[in-house]
C-alpha positions in Angstrom: 0.0 0.0 0.0 1.3 3.5 -0.9 1.6 6.2 1.7 -1.2 8.8 1.5 0.0 12.3 0.5 -2.7 14.4 2.2 -2.0 17.4 0.1 -2.6 15.4 -3.1 -5.7 13.8 -1.5 -7.1 17.2 -0.5 -6.4 18.6 -4.0 -8.1 15.6 -5.7 -11.2 15.9 -3.5 -11.3 19.7 -4.2 -11.2 19.1 -7.9 -13.9 16.3 -7.7 -16.1 18.6 -5.6 -15.8 21.6 -7.9 -16.3 19.8 -11.3 -19.4 21.0 -13.0 -21.1 20.7 -16.3 -20.6 24.3 -17.5 -23.1 26.0 -19.9 -21.7 29.5 -19.8 -18.2 30.2 -21.0 -15.7 33.1 -21.2 -14.7 33.8 -24.8 -11.1 34.2 -23.7 -8.9 32.0 -25.8 -7.3 28.9 -24.4 -3.6 28.6 -25.2 -2.2 25.8 -27.4 0.0 24.8 -24.5 -3.0 24.4 -22.2 -4.9 22.4 -24.8 -1.9 20.1 -25.3 -1.6 19.6 -21.5 -5.2 18.7 -21.3 -5.0 16.3 -24.2 -2.1 14.6 -22.6 -4.6 13.1 -20.1 -5.5 10.7 -22.9 -2.0 9.2 -22.8 -2.5 8.3 -19.1 -6.1 7.3 -19.2 -7.0 3.7 -18.6 -8.2 1.7 -21.6 -9.2 -1.9 -22.1 -6.3 -3.9 -23.4 -4.2 -0.7 -23.6 -6.1 0.0 -26.8 -6.5 3.8 -26.4 -9.6 3.7 -28.6 -10.2 7.4 -28.9 -9.7 10.3 -31.3 -9.9 13.9 -30.2 -10.7 16.7 -32.7 -10.0 20.2 -31.5 -12.5 22.6 -33.0 -11.8 26.3 -33.1 -13.1 27.2 -36.5 -16.3 29.3 -36.3 -17.9 27.9 -39.4 -17.5 24.3 -38.1 -18.9 25.4 -34.7 -21.9 27.0 -36.5 -22.5 23.8 -38.4 -22.4 21.8 -35.1 -24.8 24.4 -33.5 -27.3 24.0 -36.4 -27.4 20.2 -35.7 -27.8 21.0 -32.0 -30.8 23.2 -32.6 -32.5 20.5 -34.6 -32.0 17.9 -31.9 -33.0 20.4 -29.2 -36.3 21.1 -31.0 -37.0 17.4 -31.2 -36.1 16.9 -27.6 -38.5 19.8 -26.6 -41.4 17.9 -28.3 -41.0 15.1 -25.7 -42.2 17.4 -22.9 -45.5 19.3 -22.5 -46.9 22.1 -20.3 -44.7 23.3 -17.4 -42.0 20.8 -18.2 -41.6 22.1 -21.7 -41.6 25.7 -20.4 -38.9 24.8 -18.0 -36.9 22.9 -20.7 -37.1 25.9 -23.0 -35.5 28.1 -20.4 -32.5 25.9 -19.9 -29.2 26.9 -21.4 -28.0 23.5 -22.6 -24.8 24.4 -24.6 -22.0 26.8 -25.2 -21.0 25.6 -28.7 -20.7 29.1 -30.1 -19.6 30.9 -26.9 -16.8 28.5 -25.7 -13.4 29.5 -27.2 -12.6 25.9 -28.1 -14.5 22.7 -28.6 -13.3 19.1 -28.4 -15.0 16.3 -30.2 -14.1 13.0 -28.5 -14.8 10.0 -30.6 -14.6 6.2 -30.1 -12.2 4.9 -32.8 -12.4 1.1 -32.7 -8.9 -0.5 -32.8 -8.0 -2.7 -35.7 -8.1 -6.3 -34.7 -9.0 -8.0 -31.4 -8.5 -6.3 -28.1 -7.7 -8.1 -24.9 -10.7 -7.8 -22.6 -13.4 -7.2 -25.1 -14.5 -10.7 -26.0 -17.3 -10.9 -23.5 -17.7 -7.2 -23.1 -17.1 -5.3 -26.4 -18.6 -2.1 -25.0 -15.5 -1.9 -22.7 -13.8 -0.1 -25.6 -16.4 2.7 -25.5 -16.2 2.7 -21.7 -12.5 3.4 -22.0 -13.3 6.6 -24.0 -15.8 7.7 -21.4 -13.3 7.1 -18.6 -10.8 9.3 -20.5 -13.4 12.0 -20.9 -13.9 11.9 -17.2 -10.2 12.4 -16.6 -10.2 15.3 -19.1 -13.1 16.9 -17.2 -11.1 16.7 -13.9 -8.0 18.0 -15.6 -10.0 20.9 -17.1 -11.3 21.7 -13.7 -7.8 21.6 -12.2 -6.7 24.1 -14.9 -9.4 26.5 -13.7 -11.4 26.0 -16.9 -14.9 24.9 -17.6 -16.2 22.0 -19.7 -19.6 20.8 -20.7 -20.8 17.7 -22.4 -23.2 18.4 -25.3 -25.4 15.3 -25.7 -28.1 17.0 -27.9 -26.3 16.1 -31.1 -26.9 13.6 -33.8 -23.6 11.7 -34.1 -24.0 11.4 -37.9 -24.6 15.1 -38.3 -21.6 15.8 -36.0 -19.5 13.5 -38.1 -20.5 15.4 -41.2 -19.8 18.8 -39.6 -16.4 18.0 -37.9 -13.5 16.2 -39.6 -13.1 12.9 -37.8 -11.5 9.7 -39.0 -13.4 7.2 -40.9 -15.0 4.7 -38.5 -14.9 7.0 -35.5 -18.1 7.7 -33.6 -18.5 10.9 -31.6 -19.4 10.3 -28.0 
């Protein structure tokens, strides 16, 4: 058993306690060095069979972000139809994304490895779980950097794949 470093432990719990799904962003740019430091989390993230089945696309281009936002608006309108009355009124007041406001976007995709991967015979979804685990570490690192991050789930993965350049066979998560 490793000795507990209480400063590290306190810092970890502080980051865990302050992590939030942000929906309002400053437009201040994020430096390339900070983005590279954040993306380094993927090199230390756990993955089934050491497969590292992810691809990250950094999106700064305004036209690409507008295309992504157009797809978001379509899905959001369809989502609103699922609710009625007071629930729809409440839903329509929620700010659910910062696609155009955030200074940078990251599209994290599952990129299935070529060939068999140790640990996926009985549980093939473990490959996607590895990507989700890496995203969680990214979120914690982003929080530790004093930045905010949100997860936009109101997107059609096919539309997103058309709007953002991602490798063939990758599926945005």
